[in-house]
Legacy VTK file of the C-alpha trace (Angstrom):
# vtk DataFile Version 3.0
C-alpha trace
ASCII
DATASET POLYDATA
POINTS 169 float
100.729 61.817 90.176
100.195 57.870 90.691
96.819 56.047 89.095
95.350 56.260 92.804
95.445 59.998 92.608
94.064 60.473 89.317
91.542 57.287 90.207
90.633 59.282 93.776
90.120 61.647 92.200
87.880 61.023 88.605
85.836 57.744 90.264
84.211 58.032 87.215
86.242 56.605 85.127
85.785 52.981 85.990
82.328 54.019 84.816
84.857 53.600 81.449
84.252 49.733 80.264
86.667 49.908 77.106
90.120 49.108 79.239
92.286 51.064 76.367
89.734 54.720 76.975
90.177 54.177 80.927
94.022 53.876 80.757
94.399 56.559 77.875
93.061 59.238 80.588
95.102 57.903 83.234
98.061 58.100 80.936
96.115 62.269 80.066
95.362 63.124 83.121
100.010 62.300 83.717
101.301 63.835 81.476
99.051 66.776 81.419
100.895 67.287 85.070
103.937 66.253 84.107
104.252 68.798 80.763
102.259 71.922 83.564
105.024 70.950 86.186
102.380 70.386 89.177
103.296 68.826 91.745
99.639 68.190 92.933
96.252 69.142 91.204
93.683 69.413 94.017
93.396 73.873 94.582
93.298 74.437 89.994
90.566 76.048 89.832
88.487 75.522 86.542
88.544 78.740 85.492
90.756 81.797 85.851
87.837 83.771 84.283
86.012 84.731 86.455
87.286 84.393 90.641
85.611 80.788 91.599
85.680 78.355 94.907
84.981 75.287 91.869
88.801 73.430 91.270
89.669 71.816 88.205
89.033 68.186 89.429
85.135 69.157 90.774
84.559 71.094 88.013
84.990 68.069 85.638
83.625 65.307 87.503
80.648 67.096 87.349
80.342 67.854 84.162
81.340 63.884 83.292
77.568 63.068 85.854
75.922 65.511 84.148
77.240 63.471 80.699
76.879 59.907 82.186
73.250 61.849 83.495
72.165 62.524 79.200
73.434 59.737 77.914
71.782 57.227 80.045
68.469 59.334 79.201
69.375 58.823 76.183
70.274 56.670 75.052
71.412 57.053 72.300
75.478 58.055 72.875
78.547 55.866 72.938
78.078 56.298 76.353
82.553 55.261 76.811
83.266 58.170 73.823
81.324 60.091 76.771
82.484 59.183 80.029
86.576 59.626 78.533
85.800 62.459 76.500
83.660 63.802 79.501
87.081 63.762 81.801
89.762 64.922 79.869
88.603 67.669 78.175
89.431 70.811 80.689
93.275 68.601 80.672
96.068 70.598 79.178
94.504 73.535 81.390
97.152 71.955 83.268
99.604 73.493 80.173
97.558 76.437 80.208
97.917 77.642 83.875
101.034 77.374 86.081
101.262 77.848 89.302
103.058 81.553 90.788
103.597 81.574 94.423
100.019 80.773 96.088
97.991 82.108 92.939
97.423 80.217 89.952
97.756 81.649 87.039
97.631 81.249 83.386
101.011 80.256 82.185
103.604 82.144 79.255
102.111 78.351 76.698
99.086 79.429 78.059
98.878 82.776 77.198
100.059 81.466 72.887
97.677 78.384 72.796
94.811 77.500 74.228
93.433 74.111 77.118
90.825 72.940 74.238
94.653 72.594 71.672
97.020 71.408 74.641
94.202 69.386 76.237
93.846 67.864 72.111
97.323 67.680 71.753
97.992 65.017 75.496
95.346 63.023 74.147
96.514 61.670 71.392
99.639 61.937 72.280
98.520 58.944 75.103
97.503 57.022 72.903
93.788 57.909 73.461
91.183 57.476 69.766
90.480 61.142 67.509
87.285 60.772 68.345
88.407 61.992 71.628
89.882 64.840 70.599
87.558 65.917 68.880
85.779 66.137 71.757
88.406 68.877 74.327
88.997 69.892 70.758
85.726 71.290 70.191
84.457 71.881 73.265
84.747 75.636 73.544
83.821 78.314 71.479
87.274 76.587 69.811
84.275 74.202 68.192
82.344 76.365 66.382
84.361 76.354 63.712
83.932 72.589 63.327
80.620 69.484 63.395
80.448 68.597 66.891
80.473 64.535 67.736
76.868 64.783 69.708
79.239 63.288 72.381
81.330 66.351 72.011
78.042 67.881 71.949
77.087 66.839 75.118
79.774 67.924 76.980
80.365 71.464 75.031
77.221 72.439 77.342
77.300 70.980 79.926
80.901 72.600 80.104
78.775 75.788 79.691
76.295 74.904 82.347
78.481 73.385 85.094
80.845 77.561 84.217
77.662 79.885 84.044
76.029 78.331 87.672
79.411 78.593 88.661
79.530 82.463 88.049
76.354 83.147 90.419
78.279 81.698 92.899
LINES 1 170
169 0 1 2 3 4 5 6 7 8 9 10 11 12 13 14 15 16 17 18 19 20 21 22 23 24 25 26 27 28 29 30 31 32 33 34 35 36 37 38 39 40 41 42 43 44 45 46 47 48 49 50 51 52 53 54 55 56 57 58 59 60 61 62 63 64 65 66 67 68 69 70 71 72 73 74 75 76 77 78 79 80 81 82 83 84 85 86 87 88 89 90 91 92 93 94 95 96 97 98 99 100 101 102 103 104 105 106 107 108 109 110 111 112 113 114 115 116 117 118 119 120 121 122 123 124 125 126 127 128 129 130 131 132 133 134 135 136 137 138 139 140 141 142 143 144 145 146 147 148 149 150 151 152 153 154 155 156 157 158 159 160 161 162 163 164 165 166 167 168
């Protein structure tokens, strides 16, 4: 997955002002694709918990757009952290999932380690700061036992809004 593919998939990257954070988003997705053994990710669903038509890319874009709208409304959140966290919150799914024929299923790794944990590791390996890794680790049920940052609270709720609406489609 080259830089252009990542930037085309997630155009919100261009809203991140900090160059290191932009680079970290690209590198994180590239690491996930390589470690997960993916050729392309356009058809990867954002969840295996229910039958949905939404791809991981579409879900990530929606969560990011919702988070940006909240950040612009509140004006007391770090927008670079918010956008970066939203763009990588589910990146660990590329290790949690695998392609089996024409179907996407839980990988052997994914049966042992959920995406918030693997995503946390990918984010740090890509050189993103711990405040971004925190958002990834805390966005799902794994975050129930930590105090979420304000940006992590936003990503957590945006993620579940999109999930809950997708289940009704």
